[in-house]
N, C-alpha and C positions, 0 to 999 in steps of 0.2 A: 682418250686413251685407246680407243678402238683402232686407231690408225697407227698408233705409236710403234716405231721398229727399235728394238732393244738387242744391243750384242752384249754377250756375256762371256768372260773368259773362265778358265778353270773348269773344263768339262771332263777332266781325270777324275776317277773315282776308286784309286786303289783302296782296298778295305783297311789297311792299316794307316793310311794318311791321304783320306779323300779331299778332293778340291771342293770348294764352296759352289762352284758354278752351277752343278746340277741342282743342288738346293735352292739356289738364288731362282733358277729357270722354274723349277717346281713351285715355288712360292707364287711366282707372278701367274703360272697357270692357275692357281687356285684362287687368285683374287677376283671377286665377282665383277668389278668394274674394268677389268683389263683384258681385252681380246685382242691385242697387238701381235706383232711378228716378232718371234725370238729367234736370234742368231747366236749360234754356239761357236765360240773360238777356242782353240786348244793348240797344244804342241806336239802332240803324239797322234799318229794315226790309228793307234789303238785306246785312244780317249773314248769310254763308252758315250759319253754325251753327243758324239757325232752321229750315233746311231740310233737315237732314241726320238722319233719324231713327235713323240706325246708330249716332249718338253721344248724341242727345239726344231724350227721349220726347217731350217737349213743350218750347215755348219761348214766352218773354214779352218784350216789348218794356218798356224802363224809361225814365223821362225823362232827359234830358241832365243831367249835374251841374249845368249853369247854371240849372236850374229851382229848385234849392235841396234842403236835406235835408229838409224838410216834405214836399216833392212825391215824394222818393224814398221816405221812410218810408211815405206813404200807398199809394204802387203796390206796395211790399213787402208792406204788410199786406192789401191787395187779393187780391194773387197767394197769399199764403199762405193766406186765407180759402178760396178756390176750389181750391187745390192745394197743400196743406201739405207742406213741406220740414223736414229735421231739421238740415241743415247749409249754410252758404253760404261758398262760397269765391270772394272777390274776386279778379279776376285783372289789374286796371289800377291803375296807380299813383294816377291822379287821384280814384278811388273811396274810397282808404283812410283819408284824413281823416275823411270823412262816416261810414263804416262803423264806425271807431273811436268816435265819438261816439255813434253809433246802438247800438252793441254791447249796453249794458244793456237797453234797450228790446226789441231783436231777441232777445236770451236770454229776457226774461220771456214772450215769445211762444212759447219752445220751439225757437228757432233758435240753434244753436252757431255760433261762428266761431273760427277759429285763426289770429290775426293779431297783429302787434305791438302795444304800447301807442303812445299818442300821443308819449310822450317818445323813445320808441325810433325811431318814424318821423321825428321832427324831427332825430335826431342823424344820420341817415343822408342828410339832404338834400343836395343836390348842392354847395350854397354851405357845406356844414360837412365836407366830406370831409377836409380837412387833420386834423381832430380825430380822426376815426376812422382815418384812415391810420397815426396815431401809436400807437393803440391795437393796430393789426395789425402794427405793426412794419416798415412799407414806406415808401416815398415817395408823394408826390402833386403831380401837376403844378398850378402855381399857377391859382387861379380867381378871378373877379372878376364882380360883378354890373354889369350895364350897363343903363342906361335910355334912352339916347340913340344913334342910329347914328353921330353924330360922333365918337364915341370911337375909331372904327375907322380915322380919317383922321388922328388925332393919336397914336394908341397906341404908334406906334414911338418917339415922343419919351419915352414912359414905359418903355421897355425891352422891349415885346412884339415879336416877329418873326413874321413870316407864313412858312408857315401856322400857323393857330391853328383852335380848335373853337369854334364857337358853338352854344350848347345852350339848350333850353327848361328850366323848373324841373321839368316832369314828363316830357316827352317830346322826341324830336328833337334831332338833332345833325348840323351840317353842318361839313365841314372847307372852310375858306375860305384861299384863296391871295392874295387882295388886299383893300384896303379895300372896293372895289366890291361883293365876292363877299361879304363879312362884312356889309356893310350890307344887301345882298338877303337874306341868311340872317336877320338880326336882325328885319327888317320881316316876314317870312314866318313866324317862329317867334312874335313877339310878337303878330301877328295871330290865331294859333290858339291860343296858349297864355297869353298876357298877359306882364306885365312883372313882375319884371325878366327880362332875358335874360342868361345866363352866358356868359363867353368863359374858355377854358380854353387853357392852352398847349399845343401838339401835342407827342406823344411818338411818335418814329418807331420802329416795333418790331413784334412779334408779340403780338396780342391774344388772352388764354386766359381763360376763364371758368369759374364754379363756381356750381352750383346745390346747395341742400341744404334741411334744415330744422334749424331751432332748437327744442329742446323747451322754452324758456323758463326752463330751469334751467342755462344755459350749455354745453349740449352741442349739436353740430353732428353732425346724423343723415344717413346715405345719400348724402354728397356724390358728385357727378357732375363731372367736368372735361372740357371740350372746348377745342380751339384751333381757331379760326375758320379755316375753308379757303376758303369763298366767301361773299360779302357782297351783299347788296341796295346800292341808292344812299343808303339810310339807315343803313348800317352793320350791319343785322341778319344774323344767320347764315343763309345759305341752305345751306351745308355745313360740316360740322366733323369733327373726328378725336378720339375719346375718348382722353385722356390721363391720366398720374398725375403732378402736379407739386407736390413736396413743400413747396416753398416758398409756394404758391398755397393748399395745404391748411392750413398752419400760421397764414398770415396770416388765413384765414377762420375757422378754429377759435378764434384771439384775439378777433377781432371778436365772434363769437357769444357767447363767455364773458364778455367785458367788458361787453357790452351785454344779457346774459341773453336774447338774441333769441329771440322766440317765432314761428314761423310760416316759411313759405317766403322764401327770399332768392335773389338773385344776386349775386356779387362778379364785376366785370369788372375786369381788370388788364391793363397793357400791360408787355411784357417787352422792354426797349431793348436796342440792339445791344451793349451793355457787361453785359448780363444783369442789371440792375437792374430791381425791380419797381415799378410805378406804378399806385396806385388810380385808375380812371377813373371807377367808379361802383358803386353798391350799389343794386339793385332789391329793394323790400319785396315782391316776389311771385315767383311760377314765371316764368321765360323762355318765350318761345313755342316753344323747342326742347326743352321739358321731356319730351316723349315720348321722347326720346331715353334718358332714364332709366328707362323701362318696357322699352325695347328691349334694355337693359344688364342687365336683372334687378333693377334698384333703383328700383321705382315709386314715386317720390316723392309724386305726387298720391294714392295709395292710403294711403301711409304717413301723410299729413297727416289723411285720413278716419280712420285708426286713432286716432292721437293725439287728435284733437278729440273722438271718441265714448269715450276713455278704454279703448281696447283695446291690449292689450300687443304690441309690435312684435316681429316675428321677426326674428333677425339677418340683416343685409344681407349678400349674397353679395360676394365680392371684385369690384373694379372690373375692366372689361375693357378695358385700352388697345388702341389700334389698330383699333377698330371705327369705321366710317364713318357718319355722318349725313348725308343729303341730303332738303331739302325739296322739294316739287313742287307745281306748281298743277294742279287738277282741275277739271272742270265739274259743275254741278248743275242739273239739268233738273226743274223742278216745275210743277204746276198754277198758273196765275195767281190762282186762287181762295186759295191758300194766302198769296200775297204780299198779297193784298187784305185777308185776314183780320188778317195782322200789322199792316197800315197802318190798318184801319178799327177792329179789336178789340184790337189790342195783343197778340195771341196767334195761334200757329199753330194751325189748325183740325185 
C-alpha cells in the first residue's frame, strides 16, 4: 500500500454542492496503513483540490464530459504515460457511464476500478427508483419525467400538489412551492444537465443517509449512517449526526444483495412523520461527507482501495452513534503560477 498510486476525481469543493474527491483523498491520507501517491483529477482550474498538496501530490485537468469519451480516454492515457497510477476512483455520477464503458481499456493499461456494472448503474437511475425500492422493501415517492415547463402549471389537474421536488437526472434538486418556482427550477436544471428533468412528490420528514461498499458478491460492508442536521441550499449535508437505523440498514443490505452491487454507494431515505421510509435517491459513489467514515473508524475509501487491490479487509469496528460531523469552508492561497500551469498545461507544477 505504500507504493500504490491512486487517482481520484471530483476535486471541486463548492460550499453548496461539494464533490466527494477531496473527502476521499482526506480519508486515504488519514489511513494508517496507506502512504501511497494521490493524484487529483478535476474539470475546472479553480477546483481547490488542485492546490492542496496535503491531500494530493499532483493534480491534472480533465476534459469536460461533454467533450466525449475519446477525449477523456486520450487524456487519461496521456496522464498515465507521464505519471502512472494503479487505481482510479471516480467520484462524480456523470463520469460513471463513461468510466464503465472505458473500464476494459483502462484495465489493459494497468488501471483498476472498483465500480458498478452498466446494468447496475441503470437500475439505480432516479427514474427507476420504484423498482429498487421494492427490492429494498420500502416505499418510494412518485417520480415523473418532464420535458416541458408547462407541466407545472397543469400538474395539479393530474393529482400533483405543491410543494414538489424538481431534480436533474444526475445532480441537483430543488423544492418548489409554486408553478413559477418549479418552472424556474426546471429551466435552471435543464440548462445545466439537460432533459428530461424529473419531478418527485415531496415527502415531509427527516432525511437519513447511509454510505457503504458493495463487494460485488451481495454483501454490504462498513456502512455508516447519518441524520442530516444542517443543509446547504442544494440540500447537501453541512452537518450531521452518526446514527444506527436498523430499518435503513436492512433496506440497504437488501438493495446490495439483490443488485450484487460492486463499489461505493449512498442510500438516501426520508422517514416521514408516521415513521414510514421513502427511498429518495441512490448515488453510485461516495458522498461528499464520506470523511465522516474515517472519523468514525470505518474508513470506507481505504476499504475500497483494499478491495480493488485484492487485499483482505480487517473487520470494521462497531459504529459510533452520536458523533457529530460539521463541514467548514477554508481558504487556500497559492502562487498564481500554479493556477496558470493548470490552465495552460493541464497540471499543477
